[in-house]
LOPAVO-58447 format. One record per residue (C-alpha): x, y, z; residue number from 1. Coordinates in Angstrom, 2 decimals. Example, Ala and Ser with C-alpha at 12.3 -4.5 7.8 and 13.67 -1.06 7.14 Angstrom:
<sites>
<site><c1>12.30</c1><c2>-4.50</c2><c3>7.80</c3><seq>1</seq></site>
<site><c1>13.67</c1><c2>-1.06</c2><c3>7.14</c3><seq>2</seq></site>
</sites>
This chain:
<sites>
<site><c1>-142.50</c1><c2>-149.77</c2><c3>-125.68</c3><seq>1</seq></site>
<site><c1>-144.14</c1><c2>-150.28</c2><c3>-122.14</c3><seq>2</seq></site>
<site><c1>-146.62</c1><c2>-147.48</c2><c3>-121.43</c3><seq>3</seq></site>
<site><c1>-146.21</c1><c2>-148.00</c2><c3>-117.66</c3><seq>4</seq></site>
<site><c1>-143.54</c1><c2>-147.36</c2><c3>-115.25</c3><seq>5</seq></site>
<site><c1>-141.78</c1><c2>-149.61</c2><c3>-112.93</c3><seq>6</seq></site>
<site><c1>-142.69</c1><c2>-149.03</c2><c3>-109.35</c3><seq>7</seq></site>
<site><c1>-138.97</c1><c2>-147.69</c2><c3>-108.56</c3><seq>8</seq></site>
<site><c1>-139.84</c1><c2>-144.31</c2><c3>-111.31</c3><seq>9</seq></site>
<site><c1>-142.21</c1><c2>-141.72</c2><c3>-110.43</c3><seq>10</seq></site>
<site><c1>-144.33</c1><c2>-140.45</c2><c3>-113.30</c3><seq>11</seq></site>
<site><c1>-144.24</c1><c2>-136.73</c2><c3>-114.26</c3><seq>12</seq></site>
<site><c1>-147.88</c1><c2>-136.52</c2><c3>-114.32</c3><seq>13</seq></site>
<site><c1>-150.19</c1><c2>-136.51</c2><c3>-111.67</c3><seq>14</seq></site>
<site><c1>-153.05</c1><c2>-137.89</c2><c3>-113.20</c3><seq>15</seq></site>
<site><c1>-152.06</c1><c2>-141.38</c2><c3>-114.87</c3><seq>16</seq></site>
<site><c1>-154.40</c1><c2>-143.54</c2><c3>-112.86</c3><seq>17</seq></site>
<site><c1>-157.60</c1><c2>-141.36</c2><c3>-113.05</c3><seq>18</seq></site>
<site><c1>-157.32</c1><c2>-140.40</c2><c3>-117.09</c3><seq>19</seq></site>
<site><c1>-156.48</c1><c2>-143.95</c2><c3>-118.75</c3><seq>20</seq></site>
<site><c1>-157.24</c1><c2>-143.88</c2><c3>-122.71</c3><seq>21</seq></site>
<site><c1>-160.31</c1><c2>-145.30</c2><c3>-124.07</c3><seq>22</seq></site>
<site><c1>-160.16</c1><c2>-148.51</c2><c3>-126.63</c3><seq>23</seq></site>
<site><c1>-162.86</c1><c2>-146.38</c2><c3>-128.77</c3><seq>24</seq></site>
<site><c1>-160.94</c1><c2>-143.40</c2><c3>-129.15</c3><seq>25</seq></site>
<site><c1>-160.68</c1><c2>-142.01</c2><c3>-132.66</c3><seq>26</seq></site>
<site><c1>-157.67</c1><c2>-141.97</c2><c3>-134.49</c3><seq>27</seq></site>
<site><c1>-155.54</c1><c2>-139.35</c2><c3>-134.02</c3><seq>28</seq></site>
<site><c1>-155.67</c1><c2>-136.47</c2><c3>-136.64</c3><seq>29</seq></site>
<site><c1>-152.88</c1><c2>-135.73</c2><c3>-139.26</c3><seq>30</seq></site>
<site><c1>-149.77</c1><c2>-134.18</c2><c3>-137.92</c3><seq>31</seq></site>
<site><c1>-148.52</c1><c2>-130.46</c2><c3>-139.20</c3><seq>32</seq></site>
<site><c1>-147.03</c1><c2>-130.38</c2><c3>-143.03</c3><seq>33</seq></site>
<site><c1>-144.12</c1><c2>-129.52</c2><c3>-141.31</c3><seq>34</seq></site>
<site><c1>-143.40</c1><c2>-132.41</c2><c3>-139.52</c3><seq>35</seq></site>
<site><c1>-144.52</c1><c2>-134.65</c2><c3>-142.39</c3><seq>36</seq></site>
<site><c1>-142.22</c1><c2>-132.65</c2><c3>-144.64</c3><seq>37</seq></site>
<site><c1>-139.84</c1><c2>-133.70</c2><c3>-142.54</c3><seq>38</seq></site>
<site><c1>-140.41</c1><c2>-137.47</c2><c3>-143.05</c3><seq>39</seq></site>
<site><c1>-141.23</c1><c2>-137.78</c2><c3>-139.30</c3><seq>40</seq></site>
<site><c1>-144.20</c1><c2>-140.38</c2><c3>-137.69</c3><seq>41</seq></site>
<site><c1>-145.61</c1><c2>-138.82</c2><c3>-134.73</c3><seq>42</seq></site>
<site><c1>-146.30</c1><c2>-141.51</c2><c3>-132.07</c3><seq>43</seq></site>
<site><c1>-149.57</c1><c2>-141.58</c2><c3>-130.15</c3><seq>44</seq></site>
<site><c1>-151.49</c1><c2>-138.46</c2><c3>-131.14</c3><seq>45</seq></site>
<site><c1>-151.19</c1><c2>-135.05</c2><c3>-132.93</c3><seq>46</seq></site>
<site><c1>-153.10</c1><c2>-132.30</c2><c3>-132.39</c3><seq>47</seq></site>
<site><c1>-153.08</c1><c2>-129.43</c2><c3>-134.79</c3><seq>48</seq></site>
<site><c1>-155.67</c1><c2>-126.40</c2><c3>-134.73</c3><seq>49</seq></site>
<site><c1>-154.99</c1><c2>-123.26</c2><c3>-136.28</c3><seq>50</seq></site>
<site><c1>-153.75</c1><c2>-121.40</c2><c3>-133.45</c3><seq>51</seq></site>
<site><c1>-152.19</c1><c2>-124.82</c2><c3>-131.36</c3><seq>52</seq></site>
<site><c1>-150.75</c1><c2>-127.27</c2><c3>-132.51</c3><seq>53</seq></site>
<site><c1>-149.24</c1><c2>-130.45</c2><c3>-130.18</c3><seq>54</seq></site>
<site><c1>-147.12</c1><c2>-133.26</c2><c3>-131.35</c3><seq>55</seq></site>
<site><c1>-145.48</c1><c2>-136.11</c2><c3>-129.42</c3><seq>56</seq></site>
<site><c1>-143.39</c1><c2>-137.77</c2><c3>-131.85</c3><seq>57</seq></site>
<site><c1>-140.08</c1><c2>-139.95</c2><c3>-132.12</c3><seq>58</seq></site>
<site><c1>-138.26</c1><c2>-137.58</c2><c3>-134.96</c3><seq>59</seq></site>
<site><c1>-136.93</c1><c2>-134.68</c2><c3>-134.85</c3><seq>60</seq></site>
<site><c1>-138.19</c1><c2>-131.18</c2><c3>-135.42</c3><seq>61</seq></site>
<site><c1>-137.11</c1><c2>-127.62</c2><c3>-137.08</c3><seq>62</seq></site>
<site><c1>-137.36</c1><c2>-125.27</c2><c3>-134.70</c3><seq>63</seq></site>
<site><c1>-136.94</c1><c2>-122.41</c2><c3>-137.24</c3><seq>64</seq></site>
<site><c1>-139.86</c1><c2>-124.05</c2><c3>-139.53</c3><seq>65</seq></site>
<site><c1>-142.12</c1><c2>-124.44</c2><c3>-136.46</c3><seq>66</seq></site>
<site><c1>-141.42</c1><c2>-120.88</c2><c3>-134.91</c3><seq>67</seq></site>
<site><c1>-142.34</c1><c2>-119.30</c2><c3>-138.88</c3><seq>68</seq></site>
<site><c1>-145.44</c1><c2>-121.05</c2><c3>-138.91</c3><seq>69</seq></site>
<site><c1>-146.29</c1><c2>-119.65</c2><c3>-135.51</c3><seq>70</seq></site>
<site><c1>-145.44</c1><c2>-116.16</c2><c3>-136.32</c3><seq>71</seq></site>
<site><c1>-147.24</c1><c2>-116.19</c2><c3>-140.01</c3><seq>72</seq></site>
<site><c1>-150.62</c1><c2>-117.28</c2><c3>-138.27</c3><seq>73</seq></site>
<site><c1>-151.47</c1><c2>-113.91</c2><c3>-137.94</c3><seq>74</seq></site>
<site><c1>-150.05</c1><c2>-110.56</c2><c3>-138.58</c3><seq>75</seq></site>
<site><c1>-151.52</c1><c2>-109.50</c2><c3>-135.08</c3><seq>76</seq></site>
<site><c1>-148.26</c1><c2>-111.43</c2><c3>-133.76</c3><seq>77</seq></site>
<site><c1>-145.67</c1><c2>-109.14</c2><c3>-131.92</c3><seq>78</seq></site>
<site><c1>-143.72</c1><c2>-111.49</c2><c3>-130.30</c3><seq>79</seq></site>
<site><c1>-142.91</c1><c2>-115.35</c2><c3>-130.49</c3><seq>80</seq></site>
<site><c1>-141.26</c1><c2>-116.68</c2><c3>-127.07</c3><seq>81</seq></site>
<site><c1>-139.59</c1><c2>-120.36</c2><c3>-127.52</c3><seq>82</seq></site>
<site><c1>-137.51</c1><c2>-123.37</c2><c3>-125.69</c3><seq>83</seq></site>
<site><c1>-135.70</c1><c2>-125.90</c2><c3>-126.36</c3><seq>84</seq></site>
<site><c1>-134.76</c1><c2>-128.55</c2><c3>-124.82</c3><seq>85</seq></site>
<site><c1>-131.20</c1><c2>-130.85</c2><c3>-125.47</c3><seq>86</seq></site>
<site><c1>-129.96</c1><c2>-133.98</c2><c3>-124.01</c3><seq>87</seq></site>
<site><c1>-127.23</c1><c2>-133.37</c2><c3>-121.62</c3><seq>88</seq></site>
<site><c1>-124.33</c1><c2>-135.76</c2><c3>-121.50</c3><seq>89</seq></site>
<site><c1>-124.17</c1><c2>-135.58</c2><c3>-117.59</c3><seq>90</seq></site>
<site><c1>-126.81</c1><c2>-136.17</c2><c3>-114.98</c3><seq>91</seq></site>
<site><c1>-126.39</c1><c2>-136.30</c2><c3>-111.18</c3><seq>92</seq></site>
<site><c1>-122.44</c1><c2>-136.52</c2><c3>-111.20</c3><seq>93</seq></site>
<site><c1>-122.92</c1><c2>-139.27</c2><c3>-113.51</c3><seq>94</seq></site>
<site><c1>-121.77</c1><c2>-139.50</c2><c3>-117.75</c3><seq>95</seq></site>
<site><c1>-124.97</c1><c2>-140.58</c2><c3>-119.68</c3><seq>96</seq></site>
<site><c1>-124.28</c1><c2>-142.33</c2><c3>-122.45</c3><seq>97</seq></site>
<site><c1>-128.51</c1><c2>-140.99</c2><c3>-123.67</c3><seq>98</seq></site>
<site><c1>-131.41</c1><c2>-141.94</c2><c3>-122.78</c3><seq>99</seq></site>
<site><c1>-135.07</c1><c2>-143.34</c2><c3>-123.52</c3><seq>100</seq></site>
<site><c1>-138.74</c1><c2>-141.08</c2><c3>-123.39</c3><seq>101</seq></site>
<site><c1>-141.59</c1><c2>-143.03</c2><c3>-122.48</c3><seq>102</seq></site>
<site><c1>-145.68</c1><c2>-141.83</c2><c3>-122.52</c3><seq>103</seq></site>
<site><c1>-148.47</c1><c2>-143.05</c2><c3>-122.03</c3><seq>104</seq></site>
<site><c1>-150.25</c1><c2>-142.11</c2><c3>-125.63</c3><seq>105</seq></site>
<site><c1>-153.18</c1><c2>-140.46</c2><c3>-125.70</c3><seq>106</seq></site>
<site><c1>-153.16</c1><c2>-139.59</c2><c3>-121.77</c3><seq>107</seq></site>
<site><c1>-149.95</c1><c2>-137.53</c2><c3>-122.61</c3><seq>108</seq></site>
<site><c1>-151.28</c1><c2>-135.38</c2><c3>-125.23</c3><seq>109</seq></site>
<site><c1>-154.58</c1><c2>-134.79</c2><c3>-123.36</c3><seq>110</seq></site>
<site><c1>-152.10</c1><c2>-133.67</c2><c3>-120.47</c3><seq>111</seq></site>
<site><c1>-150.22</c1><c2>-131.35</c2><c3>-123.21</c3><seq>112</seq></site>
<site><c1>-153.56</c1><c2>-130.13</c2><c3>-124.10</c3><seq>113</seq></site>
<site><c1>-154.99</c1><c2>-129.21</c2><c3>-120.81</c3><seq>114</seq></site>
<site><c1>-151.83</c1><c2>-126.96</c2><c3>-120.12</c3><seq>115</seq></site>
<site><c1>-152.07</c1><c2>-125.07</c2><c3>-123.21</c3><seq>116</seq></site>
<site><c1>-155.35</c1><c2>-124.57</c2><c3>-122.57</c3><seq>117</seq></site>
<site><c1>-154.35</c1><c2>-123.10</c2><c3>-119.15</c3><seq>118</seq></site>
<site><c1>-152.12</c1><c2>-121.07</c2><c3>-120.44</c3><seq>119</seq></site>
<site><c1>-154.45</c1><c2>-119.61</c2><c3>-122.77</c3><seq>120</seq></site>
<site><c1>-157.20</c1><c2>-118.83</c2><c3>-120.18</c3><seq>121</seq></site>
<site><c1>-154.13</c1><c2>-116.90</c2><c3>-117.88</c3><seq>122</seq></site>
<site><c1>-153.05</c1><c2>-115.03</c2><c3>-121.49</c3><seq>123</seq></site>
<site><c1>-153.81</c1><c2>-113.64</c2><c3>-124.83</c3><seq>124</seq></site>
<site><c1>-152.23</c1><c2>-115.80</c2><c3>-126.99</c3><seq>125</seq></site>
<site><c1>-152.52</c1><c2>-115.87</c2><c3>-130.69</c3><seq>126</seq></site>
<site><c1>-150.81</c1><c2>-119.47</c2><c3>-130.90</c3><seq>127</seq></site>
<site><c1>-149.24</c1><c2>-122.29</c2><c3>-128.83</c3><seq>128</seq></site>
<site><c1>-146.43</c1><c2>-124.84</c2><c3>-129.93</c3><seq>129</seq></site>
<site><c1>-145.46</c1><c2>-127.97</c2><c3>-127.85</c3><seq>130</seq></site>
<site><c1>-143.37</c1><c2>-130.79</c2><c3>-129.65</c3><seq>131</seq></site>
<site><c1>-141.94</c1><c2>-133.36</c2><c3>-127.45</c3><seq>132</seq></site>
<site><c1>-139.85</c1><c2>-136.92</c2><c3>-128.83</c3><seq>133</seq></site>
<site><c1>-140.20</c1><c2>-139.84</c2><c3>-127.53</c3><seq>134</seq></site>
<site><c1>-137.89</c1><c2>-143.11</c2><c3>-127.58</c3><seq>135</seq></site>
<site><c1>-133.86</c1><c2>-143.18</c2><c3>-127.50</c3><seq>136</seq></site>
<site><c1>-132.18</c1><c2>-140.42</c2><c3>-127.57</c3><seq>137</seq></site>
<site><c1>-129.07</c1><c2>-139.00</c2><c3>-128.01</c3><seq>138</seq></site>
<site><c1>-126.84</c1><c2>-136.43</c2><c3>-126.15</c3><seq>139</seq></site>
<site><c1>-126.80</c1><c2>-133.28</c2><c3>-128.09</c3><seq>140</seq></site>
<site><c1>-130.74</c1><c2>-134.17</c2><c3>-129.13</c3><seq>141</seq></site>
<site><c1>-133.54</c1><c2>-132.38</c2><c3>-129.07</c3><seq>142</seq></site>
<site><c1>-135.74</c1><c2>-133.37</c2><c3>-127.04</c3><seq>143</seq></site>
<site><c1>-138.97</c1><c2>-130.51</c2><c3>-126.47</c3><seq>144</seq></site>
<site><c1>-140.27</c1><c2>-127.56</c2><c3>-128.18</c3><seq>145</seq></site>
<site><c1>-142.45</c1><c2>-124.97</c2><c3>-126.17</c3><seq>146</seq></site>
<site><c1>-143.28</c1><c2>-121.73</c2><c3>-128.41</c3><seq>147</seq></site>
<site><c1>-145.97</c1><c2>-119.40</c2><c3>-127.80</c3><seq>148</seq></site>
<site><c1>-146.89</c1><c2>-116.54</c2><c3>-129.87</c3><seq>149</seq></site>
<site><c1>-148.68</c1><c2>-113.36</c2><c3>-128.78</c3><seq>150</seq></site>
<site><c1>-149.04</c1><c2>-109.07</c2><c3>-129.31</c3><seq>151</seq></site>
<site><c1>-146.69</c1><c2>-108.20</c2><c3>-127.01</c3><seq>152</seq></site>
<site><c1>-143.56</c1><c2>-110.35</c2><c3>-125.29</c3><seq>153</seq></site>
<site><c1>-144.64</c1><c2>-110.61</c2><c3>-121.91</c3><seq>154</seq></site>
<site><c1>-147.30</c1><c2>-112.44</c2><c3>-122.35</c3><seq>155</seq></site>
<site><c1>-144.95</c1><c2>-114.73</c2><c3>-125.02</c3><seq>156</seq></site>
<site><c1>-142.17</c1><c2>-115.37</c2><c3>-122.29</c3><seq>157</seq></site>
<site><c1>-144.13</c1><c2>-116.20</c2><c3>-119.51</c3><seq>158</seq></site>
<site><c1>-146.36</c1><c2>-118.20</c2><c3>-120.78</c3><seq>159</seq></site>
<site><c1>-144.18</c1><c2>-120.63</c2><c3>-122.30</c3><seq>160</seq></site>
<site><c1>-142.45</c1><c2>-120.59</c2><c3>-119.41</c3><seq>161</seq></site>
<site><c1>-146.02</c1><c2>-121.58</c2><c3>-117.79</c3><seq>162</seq></site>
<site><c1>-146.19</c1><c2>-124.36</c2><c3>-120.44</c3><seq>163</seq></site>
<site><c1>-142.65</c1><c2>-125.72</c2><c3>-120.07</c3><seq>164</seq></site>
<site><c1>-142.71</c1><c2>-125.71</c2><c3>-115.85</c3><seq>165</seq></site>
<site><c1>-146.37</c1><c2>-127.84</c2><c3>-116.14</c3><seq>166</seq></site>
<site><c1>-145.55</c1><c2>-129.75</c2><c3>-118.86</c3><seq>167</seq></site>
<site><c1>-142.20</c1><c2>-131.27</c2><c3>-116.96</c3><seq>168</seq></site>
<site><c1>-144.03</c1><c2>-131.94</c2><c3>-113.56</c3><seq>169</seq></site>
<site><c1>-147.90</c1><c2>-133.05</c2><c3>-114.87</c3><seq>170</seq></site>
<site><c1>-147.06</c1><c2>-134.16</c2><c3>-118.10</c3><seq>171</seq></site>
<site><c1>-146.44</c1><c2>-138.24</c2><c3>-118.28</c3><seq>172</seq></site>
<site><c1>-143.25</c1><c2>-139.30</c2><c3>-119.47</c3><seq>173</seq></site>
<site><c1>-141.01</c1><c2>-141.37</c2><c3>-118.06</c3><seq>174</seq></site>
<site><c1>-136.99</c1><c2>-140.87</c2><c3>-118.14</c3><seq>175</seq></site>
<site><c1>-134.23</c1><c2>-144.03</c2><c3>-118.31</c3><seq>176</seq></site>
<site><c1>-130.86</c1><c2>-143.19</c2><c3>-118.63</c3><seq>177</seq></site>
<site><c1>-128.36</c1><c2>-145.12</c2><c3>-119.68</c3><seq>178</seq></site>
<site><c1>-124.56</c1><c2>-144.90</c2><c3>-117.22</c3><seq>179</seq></site>
<site><c1>-121.51</c1><c2>-146.79</c2><c3>-116.98</c3><seq>180</seq></site>
<site><c1>-123.45</c1><c2>-148.80</c2><c3>-114.17</c3><seq>181</seq></site>
<site><c1>-125.99</c1><c2>-149.36</c2><c3>-116.25</c3><seq>182</seq></site>
<site><c1>-129.83</c1><c2>-148.40</c2><c3>-116.91</c3><seq>183</seq></site>
<site><c1>-131.92</c1><c2>-146.25</c2><c3>-114.28</c3><seq>184</seq></site>
<site><c1>-135.21</c1><c2>-144.50</c2><c3>-114.04</c3><seq>185</seq></site>
<site><c1>-134.87</c1><c2>-140.91</c2><c3>-112.99</c3><seq>186</seq></site>
<site><c1>-137.19</c1><c2>-139.49</c2><c3>-110.88</c3><seq>187</seq></site>
<site><c1>-138.88</c1><c2>-135.96</c2><c3>-110.91</c3><seq>188</seq></site>
<site><c1>-137.06</c1><c2>-133.40</c2><c3>-109.14</c3><seq>189</seq></site>
<site><c1>-138.01</c1><c2>-130.97</c2><c3>-106.45</c3><seq>190</seq></site>
<site><c1>-136.68</c1><c2>-128.05</c2><c3>-108.22</c3><seq>191</seq></site>
<site><c1>-139.28</c1><c2>-128.84</c2><c3>-111.10</c3><seq>192</seq></site>
<site><c1>-142.17</c1><c2>-128.85</c2><c3>-108.38</c3><seq>193</seq></site>
<site><c1>-140.89</c1><c2>-125.32</c2><c3>-107.18</c3><seq>194</seq></site>
<site><c1>-140.87</c1><c2>-124.05</c2><c3>-110.47</c3><seq>195</seq></site>
<site><c1>-144.74</c1><c2>-125.41</c2><c3>-111.26</c3><seq>196</seq></site>
<site><c1>-146.04</c1><c2>-123.92</c2><c3>-107.69</c3><seq>197</seq></site>
<site><c1>-145.01</c1><c2>-120.48</c2><c3>-108.44</c3><seq>198</seq></site>
<site><c1>-147.89</c1><c2>-120.49</c2><c3>-111.11</c3><seq>199</seq></site>
<site><c1>-150.54</c1><c2>-121.17</c2><c3>-108.32</c3><seq>200</seq></site>
</sites>
């Protein structure tokens, strides 16, 4: 799978050139036991610490299991907020048969790490989970899970939206849709940029 977008596709992330992964980087750590139990192999790198779990993978994920894992990190948790994104069957007025998500292995995970670190610096979070799928996806498939845990709901709600808004504009993913007229690369939307700017 190509890790660079064609000239006609505008990458979501802004650091594509400056942050290219080095060939000498260490191998990725083990992914979560939940993901492993589901028989899902991640693509690129998976990052798992006690309070932060980030994974880019081709297979599906178990939302309920991931939320339970996050809630059980500590008994201090008062609330967990989450967002799950799905593949729609229409876009820009056209029927969509599905799409393929491409990413830049290593760079994408580091970008997600930076976004989560920014959220942790702004809100008193007890745990963060970001799982993003890549590869071919069909209408109705799960794409992304963002979940945050905190002592109070406001921090959980706001940080979850912050991470999702930044993910949509800063993380290097590229989307190629399948339509009745053929395949097309999808540009980032102005509304996504506007959503990110509200946090500045």
